[in-house]
C-alpha positions, -999 to 999 in steps of 0.1 A, spaced: -560 340 -584 -599 342 -587 -595 359 -621 -573 330 -632 -600 305 -620 -627 323 -640 -605 325 -671 -598 288 -669 -636 281 -665 -643 302 -697 -616 285 -718 -627 251 -706 -663 258 -717 -650 271 -751 -630 239 -755 -660 218 -746 -681 236 -772 -653 233 -798 -651 271 -800 -619 289 -809 -603 312 -782 -570 324 -798 -575 361 -789 -568 373 -754 -598 383 -733 -598 398 -698 -615 391 -665 -617 422 -644 -633 435 -612 -661 460 -621 -659 495 -606 -695 492 -596 -705 462 -576 -740 462 -593 -722 447 -623 -712 416 -604 -681 405 -585 -662 400 -618 -668 407 -655 -654 395 -688 -653 406 -724 -647 371 -736 -678 370 -758 -670 404 -773 -634 394 -781 -641 359 -793 -674 364 -811 -659 373 -845 -634 345 -847 -663 321 -840 -685 338 -865 -711 345 -839 -727 376 -825 -712 385 -790 -746 382 -772 -753 348 -787 -718 335 -777 -724 350 -742 -757 331 -739 -740 298 -749 -712 304 -724 -736 313 -696 -757 281 -703 -726 260 -697 -711 280 -669 -744 277 -649 -736 240 -645 -707 251 -622 -718 257 -586 -692 284 -582 -717 310 -595 -748 324 -578 -758 343 -609 -745 350 -644 -759 378 -666 -753 395 -700 -746 432 -699 -743 457 -727 -732 444 -761 -720 411 -747 -702 414 -714 -707 386 -689 -711 395 -652 -703 369 -626 -718 368 -591 -698 343 -572 -708 318 -546 -687 315 -514 -673 281 -525 -652 298 -553 -638 323 -528 -631 295 -504 -613 275 -531 -592 305 -539 -585 312 -503 -572 277 -497 -547 281 -526 -536 314 -512 -531 300 -477 -509 271 -489 -484 294 -507 -454 305 -486 -443 330 -512 -477 341 -523 -477 364 -553 -443 353 -565 -441 344 -601 -418 339 -631 -436 366 -652 -404 385 -659 -387 354 -674 -353 364 -659 -350 394 -682 -319 414 -672 -331 449 -660 -307 476 -648 -323 501 -624 -302 532 -620 -314 555 -592 -302 581 -567 -269 587 -585 -265 619 -565 -234 641 -570 -208 630 -544 -205 665 -530 -225 662 -498 -250 642 -478 -279 626 -495 -310 648 -492 -348 640 -492 -349 641 -530 -324 613 -531 -344 596 -503 -375 595 -525 -355 581 -554 -340 555 -531 -373 543 -518 -389 543 -552 -361 525 -570 -355 499 -543 -392 490 -540 -395 486 -578 -364 464 -577 -378 442 -550 -412 438 -568 -396 431 -602 -374 405 -586 -404 389 -569 -422 385 -602 -394 369 -621 -372 396 -635 -334 396 -630 -330 432 -619 -298 449 -606 -294 482 -588 -267 507 -598 -254 540 -586 -236 562 -611 -210 584 -594 -205 618 -611 -169 622 -598 -153 639 -628 -171 672 -632 -167 708 -621 -186 702 -589 -158 680 -576 -132 707 -583 -154 732 -563 -157 706 -535 -119 703 -533 -115 740 -532 -142 743 -505 -123 717 -484 -90 735 -488 -105 768 -476 -120 751 -445 -86 734 -438 -68 767 -441 -93 782 -416 -84 754 -391 -47 764 -395 -55 800 -385 -59 817 -419 -85 844 -423 -106 835 -453 -130 864 -452 -163 859 -471 -166 823 -481 -171 822 -519 -207 820 -530 -201 791 -554 -184 770 -527 -201 744 -506 -211 759 -473 -224 729 -454 -212 719 -420 -201 686 -435 -173 704 -453 -160 716 -419 -162 680 -406 -143 668 -436 -116 694 -429 -114 684 -392 -110 648 -401 -84 654 -428 -65 677 -403 -66 650 -376 -51 625 -401 -26 646 -420 -22 679 -403 -4 705 -424 12 679 -448 -14 687 -474 0 722 -479 34 708 -487 20 693 -520 21 711 -553 -12 729 -561 -20 702 -587 -12 673 -564 -29 690 -535 -62 695 -554 -61 658 -566 -54 647 -530 -83 668 -516 -106 655 -543 -98 619 -536 -102 623 -498 -135 642 -501 -149 618 -526 -139 587 -506 -154 602 -473 -186 614 -489 -193 583 -509 -189 562 -478 -212 586 -460 -238 582 -488 -234 544 -488 -240 542 -450 -270 565 -453 -285 543 -480 -278 512 -460 -296 526 -429 -325 534 -453 -326 497 -463 -310 503 -498 -280 486 -512 -266 486 -548 -251 458 -568 -229 483 -587 -212 516 -581 -199 530 -614 -175 559 -614 -175 584 -643 -138 591 -635 -130 554 -640 -149 552 -672 -128 581 -686 -96 564 -674 -106 532 -692 -110 550 -725 -147 543 -729 -154 580 -736 -130 580 -766 -147 549 -778 -180 566 -779 -166 596 -799 -151 571 -823 -184 552 -827 -203 584 -835 -176 595 -859 -176 562 -877 -214 563 -879 -210 596 -897 -230 614 -870 -206 642 -861 -193 674 -876 -171 703 -867 -183 739 -862 -167 768 -844 -137 746 -834 -161 722 -816 -173 687 -824 -210 683 -827 -234 653 -827 -260 658 -854 -288 645 -831 -316 663 -850 -312 636 -877 -324 611 -850 -353 630 -834 -337 655 -811 -348 692 -812 -312 705 -817 -277 692 -823 -255 687 -793 -219 696 -786 -197 666 -778 -163 683 -775 -158 720 -768 -133 742 -786 -109 739 -756 -108 701 -760 -130 693 -730 -160 670 -735 -195 677 -724 -212 656 -697 -234 640 -724 -205 619 -737 -196 600 -705 -233 595 -698 -237 579 -732 -206 558 -727 -220 546 -693 -253 536 -710 -234 516 -736 -216 497 -709 -250 487 -696 -259 471 -729 -225 455 -732 -231 439 -698 -261 421 -712 -290 442 -698 -320 444 -722 -340 470 -703 -324 501 -688 -345 520 -663 -332 554 -651 -349 572 -623 -342 609 -625 -354 642 -610 -377 665 -629 -348 687 -641 -335 660 -665 -363 661 -691 -339 676 -717 -317 646 -713 -341 621 -729 -342 632 -766 -304 634 -769 -297 600 -753 -324 584 -774 -310 601 -805 -276 586 -797 -290 551 -793 -306 554 -827 -275 568 -843 -255 538 -830 -283 513 -842 -294 504 -807 -331 500 -799 -339 532 -780 -371 516 -765 -348 495 -742 -341 528 -724 -368 540 -700 -367 572 -680 -388 577 -650 -391 612 -636 -397 617 -599 -413 650 -592 -402 674 -565 -403 668 -528 -414 696 -506 -408 692 -468 -434 708 -445 -429 714 -408 -456 731 -387 -474 740 -419 -444 758 -433 -423 747 -463 -386 740 -454 -363 757 -479 -332 738 -489 -299 746 -507 -268 723 -509 -245 752 -517 -258 773 -488 -255 744 -465 -293 744 -458 -298 707 -463 -324 683 -449 -304 651 -452 -318 616 -456 -302 608 -422 -319 638 -406 -353 627 -419 -348 590 -409 -337 601 -374 -369 622 -370 -396 600 -385 -380 566 -388 -371 545 -418 -405 529 -421 -425 562 -422 -399 578 -446 -400 549 -470 -437 546 -469 -444 583 -475 -420 583 -505 -434 551 -520 -471 560 -515 -471 589 -539 -469 581 -576 -437 592 -594 -452 619 -616 -469 637 -587 -453 663 -564 -448 651 -529 -455 674 -499 -439 655 -470 -457 663 -438 -433 658 -409 -460 660 -382 -481 634 -399 -452 610 -405 -443 611 -368 -479 605 -355 -484 572 -336 -521 569 -345 -543 559 -375 -539 593 -392 -504 581 -402 -509 556 -430 -479 535 -422 -489 533 -385 -524 523 -397 -510 494 -418 -484 482 -392 -510 483 -365 -532 460 -385 -504 435 -386 -496 439 -349 -532 435 -340 -534 402 -358 -502 391 -340 -519 400 -307 -550 381 -315 -530 350 -325 -509 352 -293 -540 354 -271 -556 325 -290 -525 304 -284 -524 313 -248 -561 303 -244 -554 271 -264 -579 280 -291 -553 283 -319 -554 250 -339 -522 230 -343 -529 227 -381 -553 246 -403 -574 222 -424 -591 227 -458 -626 221 -444 -622 251 -420 -626 275 -450 -663 265 -455 -672 287 -424 -660 318 -442 -692 331 -457 -698 366 -444 -696 394 -471 -666 410 -452 -648 377 -452 -653 371 -489 -643 407 -496 -610 402 -477 -604 370 -497 -611 388 -529 -586 415 -519 -560 388 -511 -566 372 -545 -558 405 -562 -521 406 -551 -503 384 -578 -518 403 -607 -512 436 -589 -475 429 -584 -471 421 -621 -490 453 -631 -467 473 -607 -436 458 -624 -450 465 -659 -461 501 -653 -434 510 -627 -459 520 -601 -449 510 -566 -474 534 -550 -501 509 -559 -487 485 -534 -490 511 -506 -526 517 -517 -533 480 -516 -518 476 -482 -539 505 -468 -571 490 -482 -563 455 -468 -555 470 -434 -588 490 -435 -607 458 -442 -590 440 -414 -597 468 -389 -634 469 -399 -637 432 -397 -622 431 -362 -646 458 -351 -677 440 -365 -670 403 -357 -657 383 -328 -626 366 -342 -620 342 -313 -647 325 -291 -643 295 -269 -680 288 -275 -675 283 -312 -642 267 -320 -650 259 -356 -658 295 -365 -628 307 -344 -604 284 -363 -618 296 -397 -614 332 -387 -579 327 -372 -570 310 -405 -582 341 -424 -564 367 -403 -533 345 -402 -533 346 -440 -539 384 -440 -509 388 -417 -487 367 -440 -498 387 -471 -492 420 -453 -457 408 -442 -449 401 -479 -461 436 -489 -441 452 -461 -410 433 -471 -414 444 -508 -416 480 -496 -385 476 -473 -407 483 -442 -408 463 -410 -438 442 -400 -441 447 -362 -457 421 -340 -466 446 -313 -470 484 -311 
């Protein structure tokens, strides 16, 4: 907001002086406040195209900019940077514009580009765990922000329901069902799924069908057990995600893709592109021709296909559906996946830059200072539902969002449960609730104005007030940068900083006073706007904005 105003002032001066400004220049906030409130490289960037030394161009720009009362001081730094020290009037002007906007920070930056976000995509063999919870929070928040800044994103969950793990799930379910009917199984197979949820599935199936399952042929029985287990577990996963505030526009089944013949189409495409060869009775993709470190098997000697083929087929359906940017959110164990899928894109003459892989690093759960060990096979699972029931949806989502994707996350259960300012989500939510409490009391005391007026902003001159306005003004650009760089954690950082400024402001200044209504109205207008901006941030993160705590 303020950066846009300064950018406009600079280009207006360039036009008035009949100078060219074709190249892009930036206005930024210096890391060190000694270098001004804002700084620009305009003279450095535009000096050459105007056949002028940067410092001379900077001097000419400053001479004209000084005529504007928005600046307390302007100075040249280094080889031609211009540092701006702003007067309160410019902050006040920006604040009035922020206040007027109901959907502040919303933009059309994305130009309705169709983006497909695939995330979670957990195997349908058990409850969603905390690794899936991190992916869900990250992917959903990125989706919300991208939509808010003008992209046309969609969320999708890819169901791996045709692999060996599904066969093992069906076998595990049968063993638990036989136990219910009195059979002695002995040691449960190591490779089977040991979780309590398999016993629950067996109990439910037994209640519905009793021993009828055992009357089926082995082939039909296995197919029936697969269908039942997949249906139940996918519904369990969908409900878990829904409770976590995450929904998907699409659920795509690998099994369905295979039935529709898409896999055969991919093999035909690669063969027609002369990208395959036979060796040792298997069919190979010569992916080294397209940047991969080794060739990849497409079809094994027994006629079965590798998982890479349906994955590629699935990605091609994304392109066929009109998406121009494909963002996959994966765990750290999928790094080897990237070269082969990019190689296949190149082999089929697709732009591989349209595919973007984001790797979320490992989640370590800590309880009482000890790391909790997890294993789906052994049944030692900390599920998404378990976590949410203990710390709440808001804390869980916040903790997962607040850490950048490429960093390991040590999730501290005790910290996430604390109801004090040590817990960052509590700290932020309490700032919002505090404002609501102030406003409620001001209304009760009949100090809250019926309408906020533009002239009220002139009272906002304290350094802390101007700093809050500057922070509010940063949001639109921040949301665009988050969408570009896929960094939702920056919104959590922003929210914490804004909450901190509000708490310190409240501690330092009296917001409401019956003795000074003009100042009270101005400060109520400021905190009202902070509350509104915080609510927007909370909503983008899928977190509630409580009015009391």
